[in-house]
N, C-alpha and C positions, 0 to 999 in steps of 0.2 A: 686828504690830511685829515689825522686824529686829534680827537680833540685835547685842549691844552688845557692843565687845572693850574691856574697862579697859586704860587706859595708864599709864605712869609714866616720868616726867621722869629721860632716863638722862644727859643733857649736851647740850653744844654741838659742831658741826661748822663750820669755819670756814668760808667761805665764799671762795675767793680769785679767783672769777669777778666777783663784783660788793662791792666794797669796803663796809663799812656795814651788811651782811647777816650774819646767822647761820643757821646750819639748826638748828633745834631738835630733838633727838634723842626722839622719844618710844618707849619700848620697850613691846609687849605683855606682859603681867602675866604670862600663861600661856603661853608659845610665843615664836617665834624671831624673828617680823616686827617692823620697826624703821620709824617713820612719822616722815619728815623734815618739820618748818615751817619756810619761809625767814621769819625775824621780823626786825626793827631792831635797830639797836645800842643805842636805849635802854631795848628791853625786853628783850632780852637781858640789860641792865645788872642791870635791876627783879630778874628771875628769877635772877641769881647773885648779887645782894646776899642775897637768898631760902635760893638753896642753899647759900650759905657760913654763914650764919644771922650775916650782918654790919648793924647797923645804921649806915646812911645819915647822913650829919650833919643833913641835913633828911629829912622823910618823902617819899618817892615817891608819883604818885600813885595806884600798888597798898596802898602802905600806908594812904593814907588812904581810899580805899573801906572797907580792912578795917577800920578804924578807925569808919565811919559803920555797917557791918555789925554792929558788936559795940555798938556803941551804943544802935542802934534794936531790935537782938535780931534782926536777923534772919540765917537760915542760907543759906551758900550748900550746896544738896544735891548738885548735880552740875553739871558740863560737859560739854556734847555736839558734838563734831565732827562735824556731821551732812551737809555736802555738800560737793564742789572742784568750783571752776567758774573759769576763767580764770586759772590758776594763783593763785587763792586759797582757802583751807579758809573754809567758813563756820561757827560755834559758835553756841550757844545754852547761857546760865545758867540754872540752877531756883534758885530764891529761893523761903524758906519764912519767914515771919511771922504766927506763931500759926497758925493751919488755912489760910493763906490758900497758895495757891503761884502764883507768876509765873512766867512764862517772857521773857527776854529775849534779844534777837541780840547777841552780842557778839564782836569782834577776837578771834581765837584766841588770840592771844598775850596780850591783856589777861584772856580768861577763865582760861587756866593761869595766869597770874600770882598772881590772887584766889584759884585751887583751891589755889595751893602755900599762900599765907598762912592758909588756911583749914582745909586738910587736907581738902578736897574731891575726890570720884574725879573722874576725866577718861576720857571715852569718846568712841569712834569706832563708825561703824556698820558693820560685817563687808564691806559693798560698799568702802567707803573702804580698808579693810583690805588687802581684795584686789586693787584696783585700784592702789594708789598707795605700799603697803609693799612692802619689801624685805626679802626671809627669808635669812636665813644661817647658814649650817651651820658646826657647827665652827670651824675656823680664822679663816672671815669673819666668822663673829657676833664672835668673841674680839677680832679687829682693829677692826672698829669699835667695839663697845664701849672698847676703849683709846686708839681717836681719838677717841671723843667724850670732851667735855670737862667737868668738873664745875665749877661756878659757880666755884670757885677758880682754874681755870688761866686765868678769861675773858679779866680783865685781860692774859696772857701773849699773848694772840692780835695784840695791838699792837706786841709786838716782832717779828711776822712782817711788817708792815709796813714801808715806806718813809718818812723823814722828810716827803717831800712830802705823799704818803697821811695820815697822819697829821695835817697841818695843815691840810688841807681837812678832815678829820673835826672837827679842833678848831673853826674856824670854823663849820661847821656847826652843832655841838653850840652854840655862843655865840650864832648867830641865833637857835637854835630856844629857848633859855634853858635848856637843858639842861646845867647848871654841875656837877652832881654826873659826866657823864662827860669833861666839859672838863676839871676837875681830873686827874683820871684820865691823859687825853691830855697834857694841858701836862705832868704829872707824868713822863711817857713821854718826851715830849720833850727833857726837863731831864737827865733820867738819860742821853742820850746828846750832852751837851754842845752842844745846836744852839742 
């Protein structure tokens, strides 16, 4: 069995090249390597709510999944990021109910969202860390750590966008019925007197 590396969520890195995506920075718990997983705005928002210990006005999808796990006495044992192909990380979640273990394929962003809500460990293979992580030493590491934003800072990323970009994100959020995000974007536009 390949060596597994335990990771923790460090924060976010705003992706200025691709509007609407964020780099979720995962830190090796006993090392200097950082793994960046690109995720969408909705998934980043759900992670941000959890990191901030903020309760959204209505339950998000990951909160609903967490409630289902609790209600049916199902434990999330772990999240495993096991491969990378064509720019996408692939993950599995391991669930336990009574003595039965079940392994399910999951989007990495969803798996991490649920792991944060259940305090389950997150792992990546040594191969992924060797091939795709970035190693930071001294000044570089502290620079990445300071640039990686906590969930409380995520909403502030919208301040870096111009009004047209925010309006496009708002339209997309409404079309996708992501009203929590739409509300944040609307408030940002109002604060600019647009």
